KOLMARGU-6913 format. One record per residue (C-alpha): residue in three letters; x, y, z. Coordinates in steps of 0.5 Angstrom, whole numbers, plus 500, padded with zeros to 3 digits. Example, Ala and Ser with C-alpha at 12.3 -4.5 7.8 and 13.67 -1.06 7.14 Angstrom:
BEGIN
<ala,<525,491,516>> <ser,<527,498,514>> 
This chain:
BEGIN
<unk,<367,428,114>> <unk,<360,428,113>> <unk,<354,429,118>> <unk,<352,422,118>> <unk,<359,419,120>> <unk,<360,425,125>> <unk,<353,423,128>> <unk,<355,415,128>> <unk,<361,417,132>> <unk,<358,421,137>> <unk,<353,415,138>> <unk,<358,410,139>> <unk,<362,415,144>> <unk,<356,415,148>> <unk,<355,408,148>> <unk,<362,407,150>> <unk,<361,412,156>> <unk,<354,409,158>> <unk,<358,402,158>> <unk,<363,405,162>> <unk,<358,408,167>> <unk,<354,401,167>> <unk,<361,397,169>> <unk,<362,402,175>> <unk,<356,400,177>> <unk,<357,393,177>> <unk,<363,394,181>> <unk,<360,397,187>> <unk,<354,391,187>> <unk,<358,387,193>> <unk,<361,393,196>> <unk,<367,398,195>> <unk,<372,396,189>> <unk,<377,395,195>> <unk,<373,390,198>> <unk,<370,386,192>> <unk,<373,380,190>> <unk,<368,376,186>> <unk,<371,372,180>> <unk,<364,374,176>> <unk,<365,381,177>> <unk,<373,381,175>> <unk,<370,376,169>> <unk,<365,381,167>> <unk,<370,387,167>> <unk,<374,383,162>> <unk,<368,382,158>> <unk,<366,389,158>> <unk,<373,391,156>> <unk,<373,386,150>> <unk,<367,389,148>> <unk,<369,396,148>> <unk,<376,394,144>> <unk,<372,391,139>> <unk,<367,397,138>> <unk,<373,402,138>> <unk,<377,397,133>> <unk,<371,397,128>> <unk,<368,404,129>> <unk,<374,409,130>> <unk,<380,405,127>> <unk,<375,404,121>> <unk,<376,396,121>> <unk,<368,396,119>> <unk,<370,398,112>> <unk,<376,394,111>> <unk,<376,387,108>> <unk,<373,381,111>> <unk,<379,378,113>> <unk,<382,383,117>> <unk,<375,384,121>> <unk,<376,376,122>> <unk,<383,377,124>> <unk,<381,383,129>> <unk,<376,379,132>> <unk,<380,373,133>> <unk,<385,377,136>> <unk,<380,380,141>> <unk,<378,373,143>> <unk,<385,370,144>> <unk,<386,376,148>> <unk,<380,375,152>> <unk,<381,367,153>> <unk,<389,369,156>> <unk,<386,374,160>> <unk,<381,370,163>> <unk,<385,364,164>> <unk,<391,368,167>> <unk,<386,371,172>> <unk,<383,364,174>> <unk,<389,361,174>> <unk,<392,366,179>> <unk,<386,365,183>> <unk,<387,358,183>> <unk,<394,358,185>> <unk,<393,364,191>> <unk,<388,359,194>> <unk,<391,353,193>> 
């Protein structure tokens, strides 16, 4: 590995760690996680997880240098996964309250 590549991975790892710590802070906005039931917090947790997945796929799985089609397919997979997760969460809340 060259020094530039290692430096880039360290920066990406630090960014992922910072995102994780920021998300922990968001979880405590309305109180302790056990008492927090906000859809906005749950949706932001899913969104942040999807952003982290995209960063990991691009940087650590080397999709950044792969053919364009593979990059677009992984982005599509992430978008579909996010839509399914958010839809399932919101549908579950609708059934639980209704």
